[in-house]
mmCIF file of the N, C-alpha and C atoms, coordinates in Angstrom:
data_MODEL
# 
_entry.id   MODEL 
# 
loop_
_atom_site.group_PDB 
_atom_site.id 
_atom_site.type_symbol 
_atom_site.label_atom_id 
_atom_site.label_alt_id 
_atom_site.label_comp_id 
_atom_site.label_asym_id 
_atom_site.label_entity_id 
_atom_site.label_seq_id 
_atom_site.pdbx_PDB_ins_code 
_atom_site.Cartn_x 
_atom_site.Cartn_y 
_atom_site.Cartn_z 
_atom_site.occupancy 
_atom_site.B_iso_or_equiv 
_atom_site.pdbx_formal_charge 
_atom_site.auth_seq_id 
_atom_site.auth_comp_id 
_atom_site.auth_asym_id 
_atom_site.auth_atom_id 
_atom_site.pdbx_PDB_model_num 
ATOM 1   N N  . MET A 1 1  ? 227.980 -36.601 14.314 1.00 0.00 ? 1  MET A N  1 
ATOM 2   C CA . MET A 1 1  ? 227.355 -35.831 15.140 1.00 0.00 ? 1  MET A CA 1 
ATOM 3   C C  . MET A 1 1  ? 226.947 -36.400 16.558 1.00 0.00 ? 1  MET A C  1 
ATOM 4   N N  . LEU A 1 2  ? 227.580 -35.806 17.796 1.00 0.00 ? 2  LEU A N  1 
ATOM 5   C CA . LEU A 1 2  ? 227.415 -36.523 18.859 1.00 0.00 ? 2  LEU A CA 1 
ATOM 6   C C  . LEU A 1 2  ? 225.944 -36.383 19.416 1.00 0.00 ? 2  LEU A C  1 
ATOM 7   N N  . TYR A 1 3  ? 225.526 -37.699 19.746 1.00 0.00 ? 3  TYR A N  1 
ATOM 8   C CA . TYR A 1 3  ? 224.016 -37.735 20.362 1.00 0.00 ? 3  TYR A CA 1 
ATOM 9   C C  . TYR A 1 3  ? 224.392 -38.520 21.620 1.00 0.00 ? 3  TYR A C  1 
ATOM 10  N N  . PRO A 1 4  ? 223.758 -38.175 22.883 1.00 0.00 ? 4  PRO A N  1 
ATOM 11  C CA . PRO A 1 4  ? 223.246 -36.597 23.266 1.00 0.00 ? 4  PRO A CA 1 
ATOM 12  C C  . PRO A 1 4  ? 224.178 -35.433 22.893 1.00 0.00 ? 4  PRO A C  1 
ATOM 13  N N  . PRO A 1 5  ? 224.018 -34.246 22.580 1.00 0.00 ? 5  PRO A N  1 
ATOM 14  C CA . PRO A 1 5  ? 224.863 -33.254 22.465 1.00 0.00 ? 5  PRO A CA 1 
ATOM 15  C C  . PRO A 1 5  ? 225.351 -32.928 23.925 1.00 0.00 ? 5  PRO A C  1 
ATOM 16  N N  . LEU A 1 6  ? 226.652 -32.524 24.289 1.00 0.00 ? 6  LEU A N  1 
ATOM 17  C CA . LEU A 1 6  ? 227.416 -32.419 25.203 1.00 0.00 ? 6  LEU A CA 1 
ATOM 18  C C  . LEU A 1 6  ? 227.046 -31.497 26.027 1.00 0.00 ? 6  LEU A C  1 
ATOM 19  N N  . ASP A 1 7  ? 226.342 -30.387 25.453 1.00 0.00 ? 7  ASP A N  1 
ATOM 20  C CA . ASP A 1 7  ? 225.677 -29.181 25.898 1.00 0.00 ? 7  ASP A CA 1 
ATOM 21  C C  . ASP A 1 7  ? 224.358 -29.673 27.149 1.00 0.00 ? 7  ASP A C  1 
ATOM 22  N N  . LYS A 1 8  ? 223.923 -30.811 26.431 1.00 0.00 ? 8  LYS A N  1 
ATOM 23  C CA . LYS A 1 8  ? 222.740 -31.381 27.111 1.00 0.00 ? 8  LYS A CA 1 
ATOM 24  C C  . LYS A 1 8  ? 223.214 -32.177 28.428 1.00 0.00 ? 8  LYS A C  1 
ATOM 25  N N  . ILE A 1 9  ? 224.275 -32.919 28.107 1.00 0.00 ? 9  ILE A N  1 
ATOM 26  C CA . ILE A 1 9  ? 224.724 -33.769 29.116 1.00 0.00 ? 9  ILE A CA 1 
ATOM 27  C C  . ILE A 1 9  ? 225.099 -32.891 30.544 1.00 0.00 ? 9  ILE A C  1 
ATOM 28  N N  . LYS A 1 10 ? 225.627 -31.757 29.789 1.00 0.00 ? 10 LYS A N  1 
ATOM 29  C CA . LYS A 1 10 ? 226.137 -31.142 30.891 1.00 0.00 ? 10 LYS A CA 1 
ATOM 30  C C  . LYS A 1 10 ? 225.401 -30.233 31.956 1.00 0.00 ? 10 LYS A C  1 
ATOM 31  N N  . ASP A 1 11 ? 224.158 -30.056 31.428 1.00 0.00 ? 11 ASP A N  1 
ATOM 32  C CA . ASP A 1 11 ? 222.947 -29.481 32.313 1.00 0.00 ? 11 ASP A CA 1 
ATOM 33  C C  . ASP A 1 11 ? 223.057 -30.536 33.583 1.00 0.00 ? 11 ASP A C  1 
ATOM 34  N N  . ASN A 1 12 ? 223.345 -31.566 33.240 1.00 0.00 ? 12 ASN A N  1 
ATOM 35  C CA . ASN A 1 12 ? 223.136 -32.547 34.311 1.00 0.00 ? 12 ASN A CA 1 
ATOM 36  C C  . ASN A 1 12 ? 224.364 -32.896 35.259 1.00 0.00 ? 12 ASN A C  1 
ATOM 37  N N  . VAL A 1 13 ? 225.726 -32.946 34.760 1.00 0.00 ? 13 VAL A N  1 
ATOM 38  C CA . VAL A 1 13 ? 226.969 -33.100 35.261 1.00 0.00 ? 13 VAL A CA 1 
ATOM 39  C C  . VAL A 1 13 ? 227.700 -31.867 34.943 1.00 0.00 ? 13 VAL A C  1 
ATOM 40  N N  . ASN A 1 14 ? 228.359 -31.289 35.760 1.00 0.00 ? 14 ASN A N  1 
ATOM 41  C CA . ASN A 1 14 ? 229.227 -30.296 35.747 1.00 0.00 ? 14 ASN A CA 1 
ATOM 42  C C  . ASN A 1 14 ? 230.515 -30.259 34.994 1.00 0.00 ? 14 ASN A C  1 
ATOM 43  N N  . SER A 1 15 ? 230.944 -31.424 35.367 1.00 0.00 ? 15 SER A N  1 
ATOM 44  C CA . SER A 1 15 ? 232.376 -31.603 34.723 1.00 0.00 ? 15 SER A CA 1 
ATOM 45  C C  . SER A 1 15 ? 232.548 -32.616 33.707 1.00 0.00 ? 15 SER A C  1 
ATOM 46  N N  . LYS A 1 16 ? 232.913 -32.498 32.475 1.00 0.00 ? 16 LYS A N  1 
ATOM 47  C CA . LYS A 1 16 ? 233.252 -33.523 31.614 1.00 0.00 ? 16 LYS A CA 1 
ATOM 48  C C  . LYS A 1 16 ? 234.158 -34.349 32.036 1.00 0.00 ? 16 LYS A C  1 
ATOM 49  N N  . TYR A 1 17 ? 234.844 -34.395 33.202 1.00 0.00 ? 17 TYR A N  1 
ATOM 50  C CA . TYR A 1 17 ? 235.753 -35.494 33.467 1.00 0.00 ? 17 TYR A CA 1 
ATOM 51  C C  . TYR A 1 17 ? 234.667 -36.617 34.491 1.00 0.00 ? 17 TYR A C  1 
ATOM 52  N N  . LEU A 1 18 ? 233.677 -35.625 34.846 1.00 0.00 ? 18 LEU A N  1 
ATOM 53  C CA . LEU A 1 18 ? 232.847 -36.710 35.700 1.00 0.00 ? 18 LEU A CA 1 
ATOM 54  C C  . LEU A 1 18 ? 231.938 -37.489 34.966 1.00 0.00 ? 18 LEU A C  1 
ATOM 55  N N  . VAL A 1 19 ? 231.593 -36.805 33.698 1.00 0.00 ? 19 VAL A N  1 
ATOM 56  C CA . VAL A 1 19 ? 230.498 -37.579 32.847 1.00 0.00 ? 19 VAL A CA 1 
ATOM 57  C C  . VAL A 1 19 ? 231.276 -38.666 32.037 1.00 0.00 ? 19 VAL A C  1 
ATOM 58  N N  . VAL A 1 20 ? 232.552 -38.582 31.663 1.00 0.00 ? 20 VAL A N  1 
ATOM 59  C CA . VAL A 1 20 ? 233.525 -39.722 31.487 1.00 0.00 ? 20 VAL A CA 1 
ATOM 60  C C  . VAL A 1 20 ? 233.472 -40.774 32.292 1.00 0.00 ? 20 VAL A C  1 
ATOM 61  N N  . THR A 1 21 ? 233.856 -40.455 33.660 1.00 0.00 ? 21 THR A N  1 
ATOM 62  C CA . THR A 1 21 ? 233.982 -41.747 34.557 1.00 0.00 ? 21 THR A CA 1 
ATOM 63  C C  . THR A 1 21 ? 232.313 -42.308 34.490 1.00 0.00 ? 21 THR A C  1 
ATOM 64  N N  . LEU A 1 22 ? 231.540 -41.497 34.818 1.00 0.00 ? 22 LEU A N  1 
ATOM 65  C CA . LEU A 1 22 ? 229.967 -41.652 35.108 1.00 0.00 ? 22 LEU A CA 1 
ATOM 66  C C  . LEU A 1 22 ? 229.504 -42.718 33.691 1.00 0.00 ? 22 LEU A C  1 
ATOM 67  N N  . ALA A 1 23 ? 229.903 -42.369 32.782 1.00 0.00 ? 23 ALA A N  1 
ATOM 68  C CA . ALA A 1 23 ? 229.675 -43.015 31.328 1.00 0.00 ? 23 ALA A CA 1 
ATOM 69  C C  . ALA A 1 23 ? 230.272 -44.255 31.331 1.00 0.00 ? 23 ALA A C  1 
ATOM 70  N N  . ALA A 1 24 ? 231.444 -44.120 31.577 1.00 0.00 ? 24 ALA A N  1 
ATOM 71  C CA . ALA A 1 24 ? 232.483 -45.795 31.504 1.00 0.00 ? 24 ALA A CA 1 
ATOM 72  C C  . ALA A 1 24 ? 231.913 -46.600 32.797 1.00 0.00 ? 24 ALA A C  1 
ATOM 73  N N  . LYS A 1 25 ? 231.781 -46.253 33.947 1.00 0.00 ? 25 LYS A N  1 
ATOM 74  C CA . LYS A 1 25 ? 231.052 -47.149 34.786 1.00 0.00 ? 25 LYS A CA 1 
ATOM 75  C C  . LYS A 1 25 ? 229.667 -47.656 34.507 1.00 0.00 ? 25 LYS A C  1 
ATOM 76  N N  . ARG A 1 26 ? 229.025 -46.609 33.868 1.00 0.00 ? 26 ARG A N  1 
ATOM 77  C CA . ARG A 1 26 ? 227.514 -47.472 33.542 1.00 0.00 ? 26 ARG A CA 1 
ATOM 78  C C  . ARG A 1 26 ? 227.655 -48.194 32.246 1.00 0.00 ? 26 ARG A C  1 
ATOM 79  N N  . ALA A 1 27 ? 228.498 -47.895 31.408 1.00 0.00 ? 27 ALA A N  1 
ATOM 80  C CA . ALA A 1 27 ? 228.663 -48.717 30.138 1.00 0.00 ? 27 ALA A CA 1 
ATOM 81  C C  . ALA A 1 27 ? 228.946 -50.046 30.557 1.00 0.00 ? 27 ALA A C  1 
ATOM 82  N N  . ARG A 1 28 ? 229.986 -50.294 31.446 1.00 0.00 ? 28 ARG A N  1 
ATOM 83  C CA . ARG A 1 28 ? 230.449 -51.859 31.984 1.00 0.00 ? 28 ARG A CA 1 
ATOM 84  C C  . ARG A 1 28 ? 229.273 -52.428 32.627 1.00 0.00 ? 28 ARG A C  1 
ATOM 85  N N  . GLU A 1 29 ? 228.340 -51.640 33.409 1.00 0.00 ? 29 GLU A N  1 
ATOM 86  C CA . GLU A 1 29 ? 227.098 -52.437 33.794 1.00 0.00 ? 29 GLU A CA 1 
ATOM 87  C C  . GLU A 1 29 ? 225.952 -52.747 32.620 1.00 0.00 ? 29 GLU A C  1 
ATOM 88  N N  . LEU A 1 30 ? 226.334 -52.054 31.703 1.00 0.00 ? 30 LEU A N  1 
ATOM 89  C CA . LEU A 1 30 ? 225.328 -52.476 30.919 1.00 0.00 ? 30 LEU A CA 1 
ATOM 90  C C  . LEU A 1 30 ? 225.925 -53.689 30.097 1.00 0.00 ? 30 LEU A C  1 
ATOM 91  N N  . GLN A 1 31 ? 227.023 -53.594 29.686 1.00 0.00 ? 31 GLN A N  1 
ATOM 92  C CA . GLN A 1 31 ? 227.795 -54.731 29.432 1.00 0.00 ? 31 GLN A CA 1 
ATOM 93  C C  . GLN A 1 31 ? 227.514 -56.155 30.097 1.00 0.00 ? 31 GLN A C  1 
ATOM 94  N N  . ASP A 1 32 ? 227.466 -56.034 31.297 1.00 0.00 ? 32 ASP A N  1 
ATOM 95  C CA . ASP A 1 32 ? 227.518 -56.993 32.113 1.00 0.00 ? 32 ASP A CA 1 
ATOM 96  C C  . ASP A 1 32 ? 226.213 -57.472 32.234 1.00 0.00 ? 32 ASP A C  1 
ATOM 97  N N  . ASN A 1 33 ? 225.044 -56.613 32.464 1.00 0.00 ? 33 ASN A N  1 
ATOM 98  C CA . ASN A 1 33 ? 223.820 -56.917 32.645 1.00 0.00 ? 33 ASN A CA 1 
ATOM 99  C C  . ASN A 1 33 ? 223.023 -56.123 31.364 1.00 0.00 ? 33 ASN A C  1 
ATOM 100 N N  . PRO A 1 34 ? 222.787 -56.735 30.284 1.00 0.00 ? 34 PRO A N  1 
ATOM 101 C CA . PRO A 1 34 ? 222.081 -55.799 29.330 1.00 0.00 ? 34 PRO A CA 1 
ATOM 102 C C  . PRO A 1 34 ? 220.710 -55.579 29.715 1.00 0.00 ? 34 PRO A C  1 
ATOM 103 N N  . ASP A 1 35 ? 220.005 -56.165 30.666 1.00 0.00 ? 35 ASP A N  1 
ATOM 104 C CA . ASP A 1 35 ? 218.484 -56.034 30.804 1.00 0.00 ? 35 ASP A CA 1 
ATOM 105 C C  . ASP A 1 35 ? 218.311 -54.993 31.977 1.00 0.00 ? 35 ASP A C  1 
ATOM 106 N N  . SER A 1 36 ? 219.394 -54.232 32.250 1.00 0.00 ? 36 SER A N  1 
ATOM 107 C CA . SER A 1 36 ? 219.141 -53.036 33.383 1.00 0.00 ? 36 SER A CA 1 
ATOM 108 C C  . SER A 1 36 ? 219.089 -51.657 32.800 1.00 0.00 ? 36 SER A C  1 
ATOM 109 N N  . ASN A 1 37 ? 218.198 -51.763 31.594 1.00 0.00 ? 37 ASN A N  1 
ATOM 110 C CA . ASN A 1 37 ? 218.174 -50.582 30.804 1.00 0.00 ? 37 ASN A CA 1 
ATOM 111 C C  . ASN A 1 37 ? 217.171 -49.652 31.698 1.00 0.00 ? 37 ASN A C  1 
ATOM 112 N N  . LEU A 1 38 ? 217.533 -48.196 31.615 1.00 0.00 ? 38 LEU A N  1 
ATOM 113 C CA . LEU A 1 38 ? 216.936 -47.180 32.428 1.00 0.00 ? 38 LEU A CA 1 
ATOM 114 C C  . LEU A 1 38 ? 216.011 -46.345 31.589 1.00 0.00 ? 38 LEU A C  1 
ATOM 115 N N  . LEU A 1 39 ? 216.280 -46.279 30.289 1.00 0.00 ? 39 LEU A N  1 
ATOM 116 C CA . LEU A 1 39 ? 215.316 -45.912 29.432 1.00 0.00 ? 39 LEU A CA 1 
ATOM 117 C C  . LEU A 1 39 ? 214.362 -47.057 28.437 1.00 0.00 ? 39 LEU A C  1 
ATOM 118 N N  . GLU A 1 40 ? 213.492 -46.473 28.086 1.00 0.00 ? 40 GLU A N  1 
ATOM 119 C CA . GLU A 1 40 ? 212.413 -47.375 27.165 1.00 0.00 ? 40 GLU A CA 1 
ATOM 120 C C  . GLU A 1 40 ? 213.304 -47.353 25.671 1.00 0.00 ? 40 GLU A C  1 
ATOM 121 N N  . ARG A 1 41 ? 213.845 -46.646 25.067 1.00 0.00 ? 41 ARG A N  1 
ATOM 122 C CA . ARG A 1 41 ? 214.301 -46.805 23.893 1.00 0.00 ? 41 ARG A CA 1 
ATOM 123 C C  . ARG A 1 41 ? 215.721 -45.802 23.955 1.00 0.00 ? 41 ARG A C  1 
ATOM 124 N N  . TYR A 1 42 ? 216.530 -46.579 23.199 1.00 0.00 ? 42 TYR A N  1 
ATOM 125 C CA . TYR A 1 42 ? 217.913 -45.995 23.093 1.00 0.00 ? 42 TYR A CA 1 
ATOM 126 C C  . TYR A 1 42 ? 218.255 -45.734 21.622 1.00 0.00 ? 42 TYR A C  1 
ATOM 127 N N  . VAL A 1 43 ? 218.825 -44.551 21.092 1.00 0.00 ? 43 VAL A N  1 
ATOM 128 C CA . VAL A 1 43 ? 219.290 -44.335 19.868 1.00 0.00 ? 43 VAL A CA 1 
ATOM 129 C C  . VAL A 1 43 ? 220.574 -45.072 19.539 1.00 0.00 ? 43 VAL A C  1 
ATOM 130 N N  . SER A 1 44 ? 221.397 -44.818 20.628 1.00 0.00 ? 44 SER A N  1 
ATOM 131 C CA . SER A 1 44 ? 222.714 -45.900 20.274 1.00 0.00 ? 44 SER A CA 1 
ATOM 132 C C  . SER A 1 44 ? 222.476 -47.014 20.625 1.00 0.00 ? 44 SER A C  1 
ATOM 133 N N  . TYR A 1 45 ? 223.343 -48.015 19.951 1.00 0.00 ? 45 TYR A N  1 
ATOM 134 C CA . TYR A 1 45 ? 223.345 -49.626 20.036 1.00 0.00 ? 45 TYR A CA 1 
ATOM 135 C C  . TYR A 1 45 ? 224.644 -49.762 21.059 1.00 0.00 ? 45 TYR A C  1 
ATOM 136 N N  . LYS A 1 46 ? 225.658 -48.919 21.076 1.00 0.00 ? 46 LYS A N  1 
ATOM 137 C CA . LYS A 1 46 ? 226.779 -49.477 21.900 1.00 0.00 ? 46 LYS A CA 1 
ATOM 138 C C  . LYS A 1 46 ? 226.637 -48.942 23.496 1.00 0.00 ? 46 LYS A C  1 
ATOM 139 N N  . PRO A 1 47 ? 227.038 -49.739 24.603 1.00 0.00 ? 47 PRO A N  1 
ATOM 140 C CA . PRO A 1 47 ? 226.800 -49.296 25.885 1.00 0.00 ? 47 PRO A CA 1 
ATOM 141 C C  . PRO A 1 47 ? 227.473 -47.711 26.238 1.00 0.00 ? 47 PRO A C  1 
ATOM 142 N N  . VAL A 1 48 ? 228.446 -47.186 25.693 1.00 0.00 ? 48 VAL A N  1 
ATOM 143 C CA . VAL A 1 48 ? 228.863 -45.801 25.993 1.00 0.00 ? 48 VAL A CA 1 
ATOM 144 C C  . VAL A 1 48 ? 227.616 -45.146 25.553 1.00 0.00 ? 48 VAL A C  1 
ATOM 145 N N  . GLY A 1 49 ? 227.179 -45.309 24.404 1.00 0.00 ? 49 GLY A N  1 
ATOM 146 C CA . GLY A 1 49 ? 226.086 -44.238 23.813 1.00 0.00 ? 49 GLY A CA 1 
ATOM 147 C C  . GLY A 1 49 ? 224.694 -44.296 24.964 1.00 0.00 ? 49 GLY A C  1 
ATOM 148 N N  . GLN A 1 50 ? 224.700 -45.636 25.020 1.00 0.00 ? 50 GLN A N  1 
ATOM 149 C CA . GLN A 1 50 ? 223.580 -45.671 25.998 1.00 0.00 ? 50 GLN A CA 1 
ATOM 150 C C  . GLN A 1 50 ? 223.685 -44.985 27.203 1.00 0.00 ? 50 GLN A C  1 
ATOM 151 N N  . ALA A 1 51 ? 224.914 -45.180 27.946 1.00 0.00 ? 51 ALA A N  1 
ATOM 152 C CA . ALA A 1 51 ? 225.246 -44.410 29.182 1.00 0.00 ? 51 ALA A CA 1 
ATOM 153 C C  . ALA A 1 51 ? 225.185 -42.968 29.299 1.00 0.00 ? 51 ALA A C  1 
ATOM 154 N N  . LEU A 1 52 ? 225.526 -42.469 27.878 1.00 0.00 ? 52 LEU A N  1 
ATOM 155 C CA . LEU A 1 52 ? 225.334 -40.911 27.761 1.00 0.00 ? 52 LEU A CA 1 
ATOM 156 C C  . LEU A 1 52 ? 224.132 -40.579 27.523 1.00 0.00 ? 52 LEU A C  1 
ATOM 157 N N  . GLU A 1 53 ? 223.430 -41.473 26.988 1.00 0.00 ? 53 GLU A N  1 
ATOM 158 C CA . GLU A 1 53 ? 221.964 -40.943 26.808 1.00 0.00 ? 53 GLU A CA 1 
ATOM 159 C C  . GLU A 1 53 ? 221.079 -41.083 28.314 1.00 0.00 ? 53 GLU A C  1 
ATOM 160 N N  . GLU A 1 54 ? 221.485 -41.987 29.122 1.00 0.00 ? 54 GLU A N  1 
ATOM 161 C CA . GLU A 1 54 ? 221.150 -42.159 30.329 1.00 0.00 ? 54 GLU A CA 1 
ATOM 162 C C  . GLU A 1 54 ? 221.342 -40.642 31.432 1.00 0.00 ? 54 GLU A C  1 
ATOM 163 N N  . VAL A 1 55 ? 222.668 -40.429 30.894 1.00 0.00 ? 55 VAL A N  1 
ATOM 164 C CA . VAL A 1 55 ? 223.047 -39.328 31.908 1.00 0.00 ? 55 VAL A CA 1 
ATOM 165 C C  . VAL A 1 55 ? 222.317 -38.082 31.153 1.00 0.00 ? 55 VAL A C  1 
ATOM 166 N N  . ALA A 1 56 ? 222.139 -37.842 30.026 1.00 0.00 ? 56 ALA A N  1 
ATOM 167 C CA . ALA A 1 56 ? 221.336 -36.896 29.239 1.00 0.00 ? 56 ALA A CA 1 
ATOM 168 C C  . ALA A 1 56 ? 219.986 -36.560 29.798 1.00 0.00 ? 56 ALA A C  1 
ATOM 169 N N  . ALA A 1 57 ? 219.396 -37.799 30.039 1.00 0.00 ? 57 ALA A N  1 
ATOM 170 C CA . ALA A 1 57 ? 217.781 -37.656 30.165 1.00 0.00 ? 57 ALA A CA 1 
ATOM 171 C C  . ALA A 1 57 ? 217.597 -37.411 31.846 1.00 0.00 ? 57 ALA A C  1 
ATOM 172 N N  . GLY A 1 58 ? 218.906 -37.520 32.568 1.00 0.00 ? 58 GLY A N  1 
ATOM 173 C CA . GLY A 1 58 ? 218.912 -37.269 34.183 1.00 0.00 ? 58 GLY A CA 1 
ATOM 174 C C  . GLY A 1 58 ? 218.521 -38.359 35.072 1.00 0.00 ? 58 GLY A C  1 
ATOM 175 N N  . ARG A 1 59 ? 218.571 -39.787 34.298 1.00 0.00 ? 59 ARG A N  1 
ATOM 176 C CA . ARG A 1 59 ? 218.254 -41.017 35.055 1.00 0.00 ? 59 ARG A CA 1 
ATOM 177 C C  . ARG A 1 59 ? 219.701 -41.171 35.928 1.00 0.00 ? 59 ARG A C  1 
ATOM 178 N N  . ILE A 1 60 ? 220.928 -40.983 35.505 1.00 0.00 ? 60 ILE A N  1 
ATOM 179 C CA . ILE A 1 60 ? 221.869 -41.210 36.403 1.00 0.00 ? 60 ILE A CA 1 
ATOM 180 C C  . ILE A 1 60 ? 222.368 -39.697 36.983 1.00 0.00 ? 60 ILE A C  1 
ATOM 181 N N  . HIS A 1 61 ? 222.955 -39.724 38.365 1.00 0.00 ? 61 HIS A N  1 
ATOM 182 C CA . HIS A 1 61 ? 223.251 -38.616 39.033 1.00 0.00 ? 61 HIS A CA 1 
ATOM 183 C C  . HIS A 1 61 ? 224.660 -39.030 39.692 1.00 0.00 ? 61 HIS A C  1 
ATOM 184 N N  . VAL A 1 62 ? 225.425 -37.924 39.924 1.00 0.00 ? 62 VAL A N  1 
ATOM 185 C CA . VAL A 1 62 ? 226.566 -38.024 40.736 1.00 0.00 ? 62 VAL A CA 1 
ATOM 186 C C  . VAL A 1 62 ? 226.525 -38.000 42.106 1.00 0.00 ? 62 VAL A C  1 
ATOM 187 N N  . GLU A 1 63 ? 226.930 -38.986 42.841 1.00 0.00 ? 63 GLU A N  1 
ATOM 188 C CA . GLU A 1 63 ? 226.729 -38.797 44.306 1.00 0.00 ? 63 GLU A CA 1 
ATOM 189 C C  . GLU A 1 63 ? 227.730 -38.010 44.746 1.00 0.00 ? 63 GLU A C  1 
ATOM 190 N N  . GLU A 1 64 ? 227.357 -37.138 45.628 1.00 0.00 ? 64 GLU A N  1 
ATOM 191 C CA . GLU A 1 64 ? 228.357 -36.160 46.165 1.00 0.00 ? 64 GLU A CA 1 
ATOM 192 C C  . GLU A 1 64 ? 228.495 -36.410 47.705 1.00 0.00 ? 64 GLU A C  1 
# 
């Protein structure tokens, strides 16, 4: 089961392509600097999952 659910992620970002791009960029930032957490606690251990959790929580937004 995917956590966070895709419908929760899509509440904050309209396009699934933007979700992928945003999560990939943030995951690379988390790998380079593991201390740059935006949430207190993560369910996922991997950077991609953590990035998706941040998007679902509304901590990361798409610049327009």
